[in-house]
N, CA, C, O and the ligand as a Tripos MOL2 file, in Angstrom:
@<TRIPOS>MOLECULE
protein
  321   319    81     0     0
PROTEIN
NO_CHARGES

@<TRIPOS>ATOM
      1 N          74.0150  137.5680   25.0000 N.3       1 MET1
      2 CA         74.3190  136.4120   24.3270 C.3       1 MET1
      3 C          73.8550  135.3000   25.1880 C.2       1 MET1
      4 O          74.1570  135.1520   26.3720 O.2       1 MET1
      5 N          73.1110  134.5540   24.4960 N.am      2 HIS2
      6 CA         72.6170  133.2260   25.1830 C.3       2 HIS2
      7 C          73.7080  132.4710   25.8290 C.2       2 HIS2
      8 O          73.6630  132.0130   26.9710 O.2       2 HIS2
      9 N          74.7730  132.3740   24.9330 N.am      3 ASP3
     10 CA         75.6930  131.2120   25.1940 C.3       3 ASP3
     11 C          76.5250  131.4170   26.4230 C.2       3 ASP3
     12 O          76.9190  130.5040   27.1500 O.2       3 ASP3
     13 N          76.8030  132.9470   26.6260 N.am      4 SER4
     14 CA         77.5980  133.2500   27.7960 C.3       4 SER4
     15 C          76.9690  133.2650   28.9320 C.2       4 SER4
     16 O          77.5960  133.0540   29.9700 O.2       4 SER4
     17 N          75.5910  133.5210   28.9420 N.am      5 LYS5
     18 CA         74.8200  133.4380   30.1240 C.3       5 LYS5
     19 C          74.6520  132.1230   30.5990 C.2       5 LYS5
     20 O          74.5130  131.8730   31.7960 O.2       5 LYS5
     21 N          74.6580  131.1500   29.5780 N.am      6 LEU6
     22 CA         74.6660  129.6120   30.2010 C.3       6 LEU6
     23 C          75.8790  129.4770   30.8520 C.2       6 LEU6
     24 O          75.9550  128.9320   31.9530 O.2       6 LEU6
     25 N          76.9820  129.9980   30.1740 N.am      7 ALA7
     26 CA         78.4700  129.6120   30.8110 C.3       7 ALA7
     27 C          78.5090  130.2600   32.2010 C.2       7 ALA7
     28 O          79.1460  129.7450   33.1200 O.2       7 ALA7
     29 N          77.8440  131.3570   32.3320 N.am      8 ILE8
     30 CA         77.9110  132.0230   33.6700 C.3       8 ILE8
     31 C          77.0840  131.2010   34.5260 C.2       8 ILE8
     32 O          77.5400  130.9140   35.6330 O.2       8 ILE8
     33 N          75.9930  130.7950   34.2080 N.am      9 LYS9
     34 CA         75.1480  129.9310   35.1990 C.3       9 LYS9
     35 C          76.0600  128.6370   35.3920 C.2       9 LYS9
     36 O          76.2570  128.3420   36.5710 O.2       9 LYS9
     37 N          76.5220  127.9930   34.6390 N.am     10 LEU10
     38 CA         77.1580  126.8020   34.7330 C.3      10 LEU10
     39 C          78.4000  126.9470   35.6660 C.2      10 LEU10
     40 O          78.7380  126.0500   36.4380 O.2      10 LEU10
     41 N          79.0460  128.1140   35.5470 N.am     11 ARG11
     42 CA         80.0450  128.4620   36.6260 C.3      11 ARG11
     43 C          79.5830  128.6300   37.8790 C.2      11 ARG11
     44 O          80.2310  128.1810   38.8250 O.2      11 ARG11
     45 N          78.5750  129.2000   38.0400 N.am     12 ASN12
     46 CA         77.9350  129.4780   39.3060 C.3      12 ASN12
     47 C          77.3260  128.0830   39.9670 C.2      12 ASN12
     48 O          77.2310  127.9470   41.1870 O.2      12 ASN12
     49 N          76.9690  127.1730   39.1220 N.am     13 ILE13
     50 CA         76.4730  125.9050   39.6010 C.3      13 ILE13
     51 C          77.7170  125.0430   40.2340 C.2      13 ILE13
     52 O          77.6350  124.3040   41.2150 O.2      13 ILE13
     53 N          78.8080  125.2880   39.5010 N.am     14 ILE14
     54 CA         80.0080  124.5750   39.8350 C.3      14 ILE14
     55 C          80.6090  125.1780   41.0750 C.2      14 ILE14
     56 O          81.0660  124.4840   41.9840 O.2      14 ILE14
     57 N          80.5940  126.4850   41.0830 N.am     15 HIS15
     58 CA         81.1260  127.2070   42.2870 C.3      15 HIS15
     59 C          80.3450  126.8110   43.4210 C.2      15 HIS15
     60 O          80.9110  126.4920   44.4670 O.2      15 HIS15
     61 N          79.0440  126.8030   43.3060 N.am     16 LEU16
     62 CA         78.2090  126.4300   44.5080 C.3      16 LEU16
     63 C          78.4420  124.9120   45.0640 C.2      16 LEU16
     64 O          78.4390  124.5440   46.2390 O.2      16 LEU16
     65 N          78.6400  124.1580   43.9150 N.am     17 ARG17
     66 CA         78.8510  122.7160   44.2980 C.3      17 ARG17
     67 C          80.2650  122.5080   45.3430 C.2      17 ARG17
     68 O          80.4230  121.7090   46.2660 O.2      17 ARG17
     69 N          81.1110  123.4620   44.8460 N.am     18 GLU18
     70 CA         82.4370  123.4770   45.4580 C.3      18 GLU18
     71 C          82.3060  123.9990   46.8210 C.2      18 GLU18
     72 O          83.1460  123.6640   47.6570 O.2      18 GLU18
     73 N          81.3390  124.7860   47.1360 N.am     19 SER19
     74 CA         81.3120  125.4630   48.4010 C.3      19 SER19
     75 C          80.3400  124.5110   49.4660 C.2      19 SER19
     76 O          80.3480  124.5530   50.6970 O.2      19 SER19
     77 N          79.6820  123.8250   48.7600 N.am     20 VAL20
     78 CA         78.7610  122.8740   49.6880 C.3      20 VAL20
     79 C          79.8080  121.7610   49.9780 C.2      20 VAL20
     80 O          79.9490  120.9140   49.0960 O.2      20 VAL20
     81 N          80.3770  121.6840   50.8320 N.am     21 MET21
     82 CA         81.2150  120.4070   51.1190 C.3      21 MET21
     83 C          80.8460  119.6410   52.0780 C.2      21 MET21
     84 O          81.4870  118.6460   52.4180 O.2      21 MET21
     85 N          79.5330  120.1090   52.7340 N.am     22 ALA22
     86 CA         79.1510  119.1590   53.7880 C.3      22 ALA22
     87 C          78.9580  117.7020   53.4880 C.2      22 ALA22
     88 O          78.3230  117.3390   52.4980 O.2      22 ALA22
     89 N          79.4900  116.8850   54.3200 N.am     23 PHE23
     90 CA         79.2340  115.4260   54.0110 C.3      23 PHE23
     91 C          77.8280  115.0530   54.0800 C.2      23 PHE23
     92 O          77.1470  115.3480   55.0620 O.2      23 PHE23
     93 N          77.3200  114.3590   52.9890 N.am     24 ASP24
     94 CA         75.9470  113.7820   53.2280 C.3      24 ASP24
     95 C          76.1230  112.5930   52.3340 C.2      24 ASP24
     96 O          77.1820  112.2000   51.8450 O.2      24 ASP24
     97 N          74.9050  112.0690   52.1920 N.am     25 THR25
     98 CA         74.6640  110.6470   51.4780 C.3      25 THR25
     99 C          74.9190  110.8250   49.9060 C.2      25 THR25
    100 O          75.5190  109.9740   49.2500 O.2      25 THR25
    101 N          74.4360  111.9420   49.3940 N.am     26 LYS26
    102 CA         74.7290  112.1580   48.0620 C.3      26 LYS26
    103 C          76.3480  112.3080   47.7940 C.2      26 LYS26
    104 O          76.8960  111.9060   46.7680 O.2      26 LYS26
    105 N          76.8880  112.8280   48.6760 N.am     27 LEU27
    106 CA         78.2540  112.8490   48.4940 C.3      27 LEU27
    107 C          78.9150  111.5220   48.5290 C.2      27 LEU27
    108 O          79.8900  111.2900   47.8140 O.2      27 LEU27
    109 N          78.4150  110.6470   49.3390 N.am     28 MET28
    110 CA         78.8890  109.3880   49.6160 C.3      28 MET28
    111 C          78.8730  108.5630   48.2620 C.2      28 MET28
    112 O          79.7290  107.7660   47.8780 O.2      28 MET28
    113 N          77.7910  108.9090   47.6790 N.am     29 GLU29
    114 CA         77.4770  108.1410   46.4420 C.3      29 GLU29
    115 C          78.6490  108.3470   45.3670 C.2      29 GLU29
    116 O          79.0240  107.4030   44.6720 O.2      29 GLU29
    117 N          79.1730  109.5500   45.2710 N.am     30 ILE30
    118 CA         79.9920  109.7460   44.2020 C.3      30 ILE30
    119 C          81.5430  109.5860   44.8620 C.2      30 ILE30
    120 O          82.5280  109.7240   44.1370 O.2      30 ILE30
    121 N          81.6600  109.3030   46.2110 N.am     31 LEU31
    122 CA         83.1640  109.0710   46.7950 C.3      31 LEU31
    123 C          83.5240  107.7780   46.5260 C.2      31 LEU31
    124 O          82.7780  106.8100   46.6650 O.2      31 LEU31
    125 N          84.7460  107.7450   46.1130 N.am     32 ALA32
    126 CA         85.4540  106.3430   45.6180 C.3      32 ALA32
    127 C          86.7780  106.3750   46.3720 C.2      32 ALA32
    128 O          87.2460  107.4340   46.7900 O.2      32 ALA32
    129 N          87.3340  105.2720   46.5260 N.am     33 CYS33
    130 CA         88.6160  105.1210   47.0970 C.3      33 CYS33
    131 C          89.7810  105.5840   46.0220 C.2      33 CYS33
    132 O          89.7420  105.1460   44.8720 O.2      33 CYS33
    133 N          90.6330  106.3270   46.3740 N.am     34 PRO34
    134 CA         91.5480  107.0870   45.4320 C.3      34 PRO34
    135 C          92.6350  105.8280   44.9670 C.2      34 PRO34
    136 O          93.3400  105.9580   43.9660 O.2      34 PRO34
    137 N          92.6640  104.8530   45.6500 N.am     35 VAL35
    138 CA         93.5490  103.8760   45.2950 C.3      35 VAL35
    139 C          92.9610  102.6570   44.3950 C.2      35 VAL35
    140 O          93.4910  102.2740   43.3520 O.2      35 VAL35
    141 N          92.0200  102.2210   44.8500 N.am     36 CYS36
    142 CA         91.3780  101.1780   43.8350 C.3      36 CYS36
    143 C          89.9740  101.6380   43.2080 C.2      36 CYS36
    144 O          89.3140  100.9100   42.4670 O.2      36 CYS36
    145 N          89.6140  102.8650   43.5710 N.am     37 LYS37
    146 CA         88.4120  103.4250   42.9830 C.3      37 LYS37
    147 C          86.8140  102.7670   43.3320 C.2      37 LYS37
    148 O          85.7470  103.0110   42.7700 O.2      37 LYS37
    149 N          87.0950  101.9130   44.3980 N.am     38 GLY38
    150 CA         86.0420  101.0300   44.8930 C.3      38 GLY38
    151 C          85.1330  101.9880   45.8790 C.2      38 GLY38
    152 O          85.4970  103.1230   46.1870 O.2      38 GLY38
    153 N          84.1000  101.4860   46.2620 N.am     39 LYS39
    154 CA         83.1260  102.1220   47.0660 C.3      39 LYS39
    155 C          83.8980  102.1490   48.4750 C.2      39 LYS39
    156 O          84.7320  101.3270   48.8560 O.2      39 LYS39
    157 N          83.4800  103.1630   49.0900 N.am     40 LEU40
    158 CA         83.8330  103.3620   50.5670 C.3      40 LEU40
    159 C          82.7440  103.2490   51.5670 C.2      40 LEU40
    160 O          81.6340  103.6980   51.2820 O.2      40 LEU40
    161 N          82.9790  102.6480   52.7950 N.am     41 GLU41
    162 CA         82.1160  102.6190   53.7480 C.3      41 GLU41
    163 C          82.2020  103.7920   54.7780 C.2      41 GLU41
    164 O          83.2940  104.2270   55.1420 O.2      41 GLU41
    165 N          81.1620  104.2270   55.1790 N.am     42 HIS42
    166 CA         81.0270  105.2360   56.1820 C.3      42 HIS42
    167 C          80.9650  104.9340   57.6590 C.2      42 HIS42
    168 O          79.9410  104.5410   58.2180 O.2      42 HIS42
    169 N          81.9780  105.1160   58.1810 N.am     43 ASN43
    170 CA         82.0200  104.6280   59.5860 C.3      43 ASN43
    171 C          81.6090  105.8980   60.5520 C.2      43 ASN43
    172 O          82.5120  106.7000   60.7880 O.2      43 ASN43
    173 N          80.4700  106.1100   61.0560 N.am     44 LYS44
    174 CA         79.9580  107.2260   61.5420 C.3      44 LYS44
    175 C          80.5140  107.5970   62.8660 C.2      44 LYS44
    176 O          80.6850  108.7730   63.1890 O.2      44 LYS44
    177 N          80.8130  106.5280   63.6780 N.am     45 GLU45
    178 CA         81.3700  106.5750   65.0890 C.3      45 GLU45
    179 C          82.8650  107.2430   64.8930 C.2      45 GLU45
    180 O          83.2600  108.2130   65.5410 O.2      45 GLU45
    181 N          83.6050  106.5660   63.9070 N.am     46 GLN46
    182 CA         85.0590  106.9050   63.9360 C.3      46 GLN46
    183 C          85.1610  108.0360   63.1080 C.2      46 GLN46
    184 O          86.2250  108.6540   63.0950 O.2      46 GLN46
    185 N          84.0670  108.4570   62.3080 N.am     47 LYS47
    186 CA         84.2590  109.5050   61.3060 C.3      47 LYS47
    187 C          85.1990  109.3240   60.2690 C.2      47 LYS47
    188 O          85.9300  110.2700   59.9750 O.2      47 LYS47
    189 N          85.2930  108.1990   59.6420 N.am     48 GLU48
    190 CA         86.1220  107.5650   58.7950 C.3      48 GLU48
    191 C          85.3880  107.0600   57.4580 C.2      48 GLU48
    192 O          84.2180  106.6820   57.5290 O.2      48 GLU48
    193 N          85.9320  107.0580   56.5010 N.am     49 LEU49
    194 CA         85.5730  106.3400   55.2440 C.3      49 LEU49
    195 C          86.4900  105.2200   55.0460 C.2      49 LEU49
    196 O          87.7080  105.3550   54.9330 O.2      49 LEU49
    197 N          85.8030  104.0040   55.0030 N.am     50 ILE50
    198 CA         86.6420  102.6730   55.0900 C.3      50 ILE50
    199 C          86.7270  102.1770   53.6340 C.2      50 ILE50
    200 O          85.7250  102.2700   52.9240 O.2      50 ILE50
    201 N          87.7860  101.6930   53.1870 N.am     51 CYS51
    202 CA         88.2260  100.8550   52.1300 C.3      51 CYS51
    203 C          88.5200   99.5320   52.5440 C.2      51 CYS51
    204 O          89.6420   99.2880   52.9880 O.2      51 CYS51
    205 N          87.6320   98.6200   52.4550 N.am     52 LYS52
    206 CA         87.8450   97.2880   52.9380 C.3      52 LYS52
    207 C          89.0350   96.5580   52.0350 C.2      52 LYS52
    208 O          89.8880   95.8310   52.5450 O.2      52 LYS52
    209 N          88.9640   96.8580   50.6280 N.am     53 PHE53
    210 CA         89.8610   96.2780   49.8960 C.3      53 PHE53
    211 C          91.1870   96.5990   50.2120 C.2      53 PHE53
    212 O          92.0430   95.7290   50.3670 O.2      53 PHE53
    213 N          91.4370   97.9680   50.3300 N.am     54 ASP54
    214 CA         92.8770   98.3900   50.4820 C.3      54 ASP54
    215 C          93.3240   98.2920   52.1240 C.2      54 ASP54
    216 O          94.4810   98.2660   52.5440 O.2      54 ASP54
    217 N          92.1170   98.2440   52.9030 N.am     55 ARG55
    218 CA         92.3270   98.1900   54.3240 C.3      55 ARG55
    219 C          92.8680   99.5790   54.5500 C.2      55 ARG55
    220 O          93.9960   99.7200   55.0220 O.2      55 ARG55
    221 N          92.1920  100.5020   54.2670 N.am     56 LEU56
    222 CA         92.4690  101.8390   54.5150 C.3      56 LEU56
    223 C          91.2450  102.7360   55.1100 C.2      56 LEU56
    224 O          90.1000  102.5420   54.7020 O.2      56 LEU56
    225 N          91.5250  103.6890   56.0570 N.am     57 ALA57
    226 CA         90.5850  104.4650   56.6140 C.3      57 ALA57
    227 C          90.9550  105.8170   56.3060 C.2      57 ALA57
    228 O          92.0800  106.2470   56.5570 O.2      57 ALA57
    229 N          90.0080  106.5340   55.7470 N.am     58 TYR58
    230 CA         90.1620  107.8730   55.2440 C.3      58 TYR58
    231 C          89.4130  108.8530   56.3610 C.2      58 TYR58
    232 O          88.2020  108.7760   56.5690 O.2      58 TYR58
    233 N          90.0740  109.5550   56.8830 N.am     59 ALA59
    234 CA         89.5540  110.5000   57.9180 C.3      59 ALA59
    235 C          88.5990  111.6860   57.2400 C.2      59 ALA59
    236 O          88.8730  112.2250   56.1670 O.2      59 ALA59
    237 N          87.4040  112.0070   58.0680 N.am     60 ILE60
    238 CA         86.5720  113.0410   57.6050 C.3      60 ILE60
    239 C          86.6380  114.1170   58.4810 C.2      60 ILE60
    240 O          86.0060  114.0460   59.5350 O.2      60 ILE60
    241 N          87.4290  115.2980   58.1690 N.am     61 GLU61
    242 CA         87.7230  116.3880   58.8110 C.3      61 GLU61
    243 C          86.9690  117.6060   58.5410 C.2      61 GLU61
    244 O          87.1410  118.2330   57.4960 O.2      61 GLU61
    245 N          86.0920  117.9890   59.4950 N.am     62 LYS62
    246 CA         85.1510  119.1520   59.4420 C.3      62 LYS62
    247 C          84.2740  118.9060   58.1390 C.2      62 LYS62
    248 O          84.0160  119.7230   57.2550 O.2      62 LYS62
    249 N          83.9060  117.6710   58.2320 N.am     63 ASP63
    250 CA         82.6750  117.2010   57.2340 C.3      63 ASP63
    251 C          83.3370  117.1860   55.7890 C.2      63 ASP63
    252 O          82.6580  117.2550   54.7640 O.2      63 ASP63
    253 N          84.6090  117.0970   55.7960 N.am     64 ILE64
    254 CA         85.4640  117.0360   54.4350 C.3      64 ILE64
    255 C          86.1800  115.9130   54.3570 C.2      64 ILE64
    256 O          87.1620  115.8320   55.0960 O.2      64 ILE64
    257 N          85.8670  114.8110   53.4690 N.am     65 PRO65
    258 CA         86.7290  113.4220   53.6020 C.3      65 PRO65
    259 C          88.0640  113.6310   53.0380 C.2      65 PRO65
    260 O          88.1260  114.1640   51.9300 O.2      65 PRO65
    261 N          89.0330  113.3220   53.5790 N.am     66 VAL66
    262 CA         90.5570  113.4500   53.1370 C.3      66 VAL66
    263 C          90.6900  111.9660   52.4030 C.2      66 VAL66
    264 O          90.8450  110.8680   52.9390 O.2      66 VAL66
    265 N          90.5740  112.3050   50.9830 N.am     67 LEU67
    266 CA         90.8050  111.0400   50.3020 C.3      67 LEU67
    267 C          92.0660  111.1130   49.7730 C.2      67 LEU67
    268 O          92.1740  111.3940   48.5790 O.2      67 LEU67
    269 N          93.1590  110.8880   50.5230 N.am     68 LEU68
    270 CA         94.5840  110.7200   50.0770 C.3      68 LEU68
    271 C          95.2360  109.6430   50.8590 C.2      68 LEU68
    272 O          95.3630  109.6660   52.0830 O.2      68 LEU68
    273 N          95.6800  108.6050   49.9940 N.am     69 GLU69
    274 CA         96.1450  107.6620   50.4480 C.3      69 GLU69
    275 C          97.4740  107.8790   51.4750 C.2      69 GLU69
    276 O          97.7050  106.9680   52.2700 O.2      69 GLU69
    277 N          98.1650  108.8170   51.4710 N.am     70 SER70
    278 CA         99.3410  109.1290   52.2950 C.3      70 SER70
    279 C          98.5940  109.6310   53.5330 C.2      70 SER70
    280 O          99.2080  109.5800   54.5980 O.2      70 SER70
    281 N          97.4040  110.0880   53.5240 N.am     71 GLU71
    282 CA         96.9270  110.4850   54.9560 C.3      71 GLU71
    283 C          95.8760  109.4050   55.4180 C.2      71 GLU71
    284 O          95.5050  109.5170   56.5870 O.2      71 GLU71
    285 N          95.4460  108.5750   54.8190 N.am     72 ALA72
    286 CA         94.9730  107.3510   55.3330 C.3      72 ALA72
    287 C          95.6730  106.5640   56.3230 C.2      72 ALA72
    288 O          96.8970  106.4310   56.3210 O.2      72 ALA72
    289 N          94.6760  105.8970   57.4060 N.am     73 ARG73
    290 CA         94.9900  105.1920   58.3790 C.3      73 ARG73
    291 C          94.9080  103.6720   57.8480 C.2      73 ARG73
    292 O          93.9560  103.2200   57.2140 O.2      73 ARG73
    293 N          96.0700  102.9620   58.2150 N.am     74 ARG74
    294 CA         96.0000  101.4550   57.8530 C.3      74 ARG74
    295 C          95.0130  100.8160   58.8970 C.2      74 ARG74
    296 O          95.1280  100.9840   60.1110 O.2      74 ARG74
    297 N          94.1380  100.1490   58.3630 N.am     75 ILE75
    298 CA         93.3300   99.3620   59.2370 C.3      75 ILE75
    299 C          94.1200   97.9460   59.7480 C.2      75 ILE75
    300 O          94.6570   97.1720   58.9560 O.2      75 ILE75
    301 N          94.0970   97.8020   60.8460 N.am     76 THR76
    302 CA         94.7750   96.4960   61.5630 C.3      76 THR76
    303 C          93.6700   95.5450   61.6460 C.2      76 THR76
    304 O          92.5040   95.7950   61.3400 O.2      76 THR76
    305 N          94.1090   94.4720   62.0690 N.am     77 GLU77
    306 CA         93.0840   93.2740   62.1910 C.3      77 GLU77
    307 C          92.2030   93.6290   63.2810 C.2      77 GLU77
    308 O          91.0250   93.2740   63.2240 O.2      77 GLU77
    309 N          92.7110   94.4030   64.4350 N.am     78 ASP78
    310 CA         92.1590   94.6460   65.5750 C.3      78 ASP78
    311 C          90.5360   95.5260   65.2660 C.2      78 ASP78
    312 O          89.4980   95.3440   65.9030 O.2      78 ASP78
    313 N          90.7240   96.3970   64.2110 N.am     79 ASP79
    314 CA         89.6530   97.2140   63.8970 C.3      79 ASP79
    315 C          88.6840   96.4870   63.0450 C.2      79 ASP79
    316 O          87.5290   96.9030   62.9590 O.2      79 ASP79
    317 N          89.1000   95.3670   62.3720 N.am     80 ALA80
    318 CA         88.2110   94.7560   61.4800 C.3      80 ALA80
    319 C          87.1690   93.8240   62.3280 C.2      80 ALA80
    320 O          86.2920   93.1880   61.7420 O.2      80 ALA80
    321 ZN         90.6010  101.2740   47.9970 Zn       81 ZN81
@<TRIPOS>BOND
     1     1     2 1
     2     2     3 1
     3     3     4 2
     4     3     5 am
     5     5     6 1
     6     6     7 1
     7     7     8 2
     8     7     9 am
     9     9    10 1
    10    10    11 1
    11    11    12 2
    12    11    13 am
    13    13    14 1
    14    14    15 1
    15    15    16 2
    16    15    17 am
    17    17    18 1
    18    18    19 1
    19    19    20 2
    20    19    21 am
    21    21    22 1
    22    22    23 1
    23    23    24 2
    24    23    25 am
    25    25    26 1
    26    26    27 1
    27    27    28 2
    28    27    29 am
    29    29    30 1
    30    30    31 1
    31    31    32 2
    32    31    33 am
    33    33    34 1
    34    34    35 1
    35    35    36 2
    36    35    37 am
    37    37    38 1
    38    38    39 1
    39    39    40 2
    40    39    41 am
    41    41    42 1
    42    42    43 1
    43    43    44 2
    44    43    45 am
    45    45    46 1
    46    46    47 1
    47    47    48 2
    48    47    49 am
    49    49    50 1
    50    50    51 1
    51    51    52 2
    52    51    53 am
    53    53    54 1
    54    54    55 1
    55    55    56 2
    56    55    57 am
    57    57    58 1
    58    58    59 1
    59    59    60 2
    60    59    61 am
    61    61    62 1
    62    62    63 1
    63    63    64 2
    64    63    65 am
    65    65    66 1
    66    66    67 1
    67    67    68 2
    68    67    69 am
    69    69    70 1
    70    70    71 1
    71    71    72 2
    72    71    73 am
    73    73    74 1
    74    74    75 1
    75    75    76 2
    76    75    77 am
    77    77    78 1
    78    78    79 1
    79    79    80 2
    80    79    81 am
    81    81    82 1
    82    82    83 1
    83    83    84 2
    84    83    85 am
    85    85    86 1
    86    86    87 1
    87    87    88 2
    88    87    89 am
    89    89    90 1
    90    90    91 1
    91    91    92 2
    92    91    93 am
    93    93    94 1
    94    94    95 1
    95    95    96 2
    96    95    97 am
    97    97    98 1
    98    98    99 1
    99    99   100 2
   100    99   101 am
   101   101   102 1
   102   102   103 1
   103   103   104 2
   104   103   105 am
   105   105   106 1
   106   106   107 1
   107   107   108 2
   108   107   109 am
   109   109   110 1
   110   110   111 1
   111   111   112 2
   112   111   113 am
   113   113   114 1
   114   114   115 1
   115   115   116 2
   116   115   117 am
   117   117   118 1
   118   118   119 1
   119   119   120 2
   120   119   121 am
   121   121   122 1
   122   122   123 1
   123   123   124 2
   124   123   125 am
   125   125   126 1
   126   126   127 1
   127   127   128 2
   128   127   129 am
   129   129   130 1
   130   130   131 1
   131   131   132 2
   132   131   133 am
   133   133   134 1
   134   134   135 1
   135   135   136 2
   136   135   137 am
   137   137   138 1
   138   138   139 1
   139   139   140 2
   140   139   141 am
   141   141   142 1
   142   142   143 1
   143   143   144 2
   144   143   145 am
   145   145   146 1
   146   146   147 1
   147   147   148 2
   148   147   149 am
   149   149   150 1
   150   150   151 1
   151   151   152 2
   152   151   153 am
   153   153   154 1
   154   154   155 1
   155   155   156 2
   156   155   157 am
   157   157   158 1
   158   158   159 1
   159   159   160 2
   160   159   161 am
   161   161   162 1
   162   162   163 1
   163   163   164 2
   164   163   165 am
   165   165   166 1
   166   166   167 1
   167   167   168 2
   168   167   169 am
   169   169   170 1
   170   170   171 1
   171   171   172 2
   172   171   173 am
   173   173   174 1
   174   174   175 1
   175   175   176 2
   176   175   177 am
   177   177   178 1
   178   178   179 1
   179   179   180 2
   180   179   181 am
   181   181   182 1
   182   182   183 1
   183   183   184 2
   184   183   185 am
   185   185   186 1
   186   186   187 1
   187   187   188 2
   188   187   189 am
   189   189   190 1
   190   190   191 1
   191   191   192 2
   192   191   193 am
   193   193   194 1
   194   194   195 1
   195   195   196 2
   196   195   197 am
   197   197   198 1
   198   198   199 1
   199   199   200 2
   200   199   201 am
   201   201   202 1
   202   202   203 1
   203   203   204 2
   204   203   205 am
   205   205   206 1
   206   206   207 1
   207   207   208 2
   208   207   209 am
   209   209   210 1
   210   210   211 1
   211   211   212 2
   212   211   213 am
   213   213   214 1
   214   214   215 1
   215   215   216 2
   216   215   217 am
   217   217   218 1
   218   218   219 1
   219   219   220 2
   220   219   221 am
   221   221   222 1
   222   222   223 1
   223   223   224 2
   224   223   225 am
   225   225   226 1
   226   226   227 1
   227   227   228 2
   228   227   229 am
   229   229   230 1
   230   230   231 1
   231   231   232 2
   232   231   233 am
   233   233   234 1
   234   234   235 1
   235   235   236 2
   236   235   237 am
   237   237   238 1
   238   238   239 1
   239   239   240 2
   240   239   241 am
   241   241   242 1
   242   242   243 1
   243   243   244 2
   244   243   245 am
   245   245   246 1
   246   246   247 1
   247   247   248 2
   248   247   249 am
   249   249   250 1
   250   250   251 1
   251   251   252 2
   252   251   253 am
   253   253   254 1
   254   254   255 1
   255   255   256 2
   256   255   257 am
   257   257   258 1
   258   258   259 1
   259   259   260 2
   260   259   261 am
   261   261   262 1
   262   262   263 1
   263   263   264 2
   264   263   265 am
   265   265   266 1
   266   266   267 1
   267   267   268 2
   268   267   269 am
   269   269   270 1
   270   270   271 1
   271   271   272 2
   272   271   273 am
   273   273   274 1
   274   274   275 1
   275   275   276 2
   276   275   277 am
   277   277   278 1
   278   278   279 1
   279   279   280 2
   280   279   281 am
   281   281   282 1
   282   282   283 1
   283   283   284 2
   284   283   285 am
   285   285   286 1
   286   286   287 1
   287   287   288 2
   288   287   289 am
   289   289   290 1
   290   290   291 1
   291   291   292 2
   292   291   293 am
   293   293   294 1
   294   294   295 1
   295   295   296 2
   296   295   297 am
   297   297   298 1
   298   298   299 1
   299   299   300 2
   300   299   301 am
   301   301   302 1
   302   302   303 1
   303   303   304 2
   304   303   305 am
   305   305   306 1
   306   306   307 1
   307   307   308 2
   308   307   309 am
   309   309   310 1
   310   310   311 1
   311   311   312 2
   312   311   313 am
   313   313   314 1
   314   314   315 1
   315   315   316 2
   316   315   317 am
   317   317   318 1
   318   318   319 1
   319   319   320 2
@<TRIPOS>SUBSTRUCTURE
     1 MET1         2 RESIDUE 1 A MET
     2 HIS2         6 RESIDUE 1 A HIS
     3 ASP3        10 RESIDUE 1 A ASP
     4 SER4        14 RESIDUE 1 A SER
     5 LYS5        18 RESIDUE 1 A LYS
     6 LEU6        22 RESIDUE 1 A LEU
     7 ALA7        26 RESIDUE 1 A ALA
     8 ILE8        30 RESIDUE 1 A ILE
     9 LYS9        34 RESIDUE 1 A LYS
    10 LEU10       38 RESIDUE 1 A LEU
    11 ARG11       42 RESIDUE 1 A ARG
    12 ASN12       46 RESIDUE 1 A ASN
    13 ILE13       50 RESIDUE 1 A ILE
    14 ILE14       54 RESIDUE 1 A ILE
    15 HIS15       58 RESIDUE 1 A HIS
    16 LEU16       62 RESIDUE 1 A LEU
    17 ARG17       66 RESIDUE 1 A ARG
    18 GLU18       70 RESIDUE 1 A GLU
    19 SER19       74 RESIDUE 1 A SER
    20 VAL20       78 RESIDUE 1 A VAL
    21 MET21       82 RESIDUE 1 A MET
    22 ALA22       86 RESIDUE 1 A ALA
    23 PHE23       90 RESIDUE 1 A PHE
    24 ASP24       94 RESIDUE 1 A ASP
    25 THR25       98 RESIDUE 1 A THR
    26 LYS26      102 RESIDUE 1 A LYS
    27 LEU27      106 RESIDUE 1 A LEU
    28 MET28      110 RESIDUE 1 A MET
    29 GLU29      114 RESIDUE 1 A GLU
    30 ILE30      118 RESIDUE 1 A ILE
    31 LEU31      122 RESIDUE 1 A LEU
    32 ALA32      126 RESIDUE 1 A ALA
    33 CYS33      130 RESIDUE 1 A CYS
    34 PRO34      134 RESIDUE 1 A PRO
    35 VAL35      138 RESIDUE 1 A VAL
    36 CYS36      142 RESIDUE 1 A CYS
    37 LYS37      146 RESIDUE 1 A LYS
    38 GLY38      150 RESIDUE 1 A GLY
    39 LYS39      154 RESIDUE 1 A LYS
    40 LEU40      158 RESIDUE 1 A LEU
    41 GLU41      162 RESIDUE 1 A GLU
    42 HIS42      166 RESIDUE 1 A HIS
    43 ASN43      170 RESIDUE 1 A ASN
    44 LYS44      174 RESIDUE 1 A LYS
    45 GLU45      178 RESIDUE 1 A GLU
    46 GLN46      182 RESIDUE 1 A GLN
    47 LYS47      186 RESIDUE 1 A LYS
    48 GLU48      190 RESIDUE 1 A GLU
    49 LEU49      194 RESIDUE 1 A LEU
    50 ILE50      198 RESIDUE 1 A ILE
    51 CYS51      202 RESIDUE 1 A CYS
    52 LYS52      206 RESIDUE 1 A LYS
    53 PHE53      210 RESIDUE 1 A PHE
    54 ASP54      214 RESIDUE 1 A ASP
    55 ARG55      218 RESIDUE 1 A ARG
    56 LEU56      222 RESIDUE 1 A LEU
    57 ALA57      226 RESIDUE 1 A ALA
    58 TYR58      230 RESIDUE 1 A TYR
    59 ALA59      234 RESIDUE 1 A ALA
    60 ILE60      238 RESIDUE 1 A ILE
    61 GLU61      242 RESIDUE 1 A GLU
    62 LYS62      246 RESIDUE 1 A LYS
    63 ASP63      250 RESIDUE 1 A ASP
    64 ILE64      254 RESIDUE 1 A ILE
    65 PRO65      258 RESIDUE 1 A PRO
    66 VAL66      262 RESIDUE 1 A VAL
    67 LEU67      266 RESIDUE 1 A LEU
    68 LEU68      270 RESIDUE 1 A LEU
    69 GLU69      274 RESIDUE 1 A GLU
    70 SER70      278 RESIDUE 1 A SER
    71 GLU71      282 RESIDUE 1 A GLU
    72 ALA72      286 RESIDUE 1 A ALA
    73 ARG73      290 RESIDUE 1 A ARG
    74 ARG74      294 RESIDUE 1 A ARG
    75 ILE75      298 RESIDUE 1 A ILE
    76 THR76      302 RESIDUE 1 A THR
    77 GLU77      306 RESIDUE 1 A GLU
    78 ASP78      310 RESIDUE 1 A ASP
    79 ASP79      314 RESIDUE 1 A ASP
    80 ALA80      318 RESIDUE 1 A ALA
    81 ZN81       321 GROUP 0 **** ****
């Protein structure tokens, strides 16, 4: 069956995408702040994703960004 083959192929692609969790620039493009849906800035030194709008810093743990507001660090004036 042509359709089921396609479905399996599609599922494999999705599975592959899920397993490739490495943080890279392509991922960066699709990442958005979970609060305001705005673009995030990558702070390579601190290994954080910064939302300037909400003043939140999302940690990147083992190359996986933790995009949870509850886990995010509040950016103080000193950091900016
Ligand atoms: Zn935001």
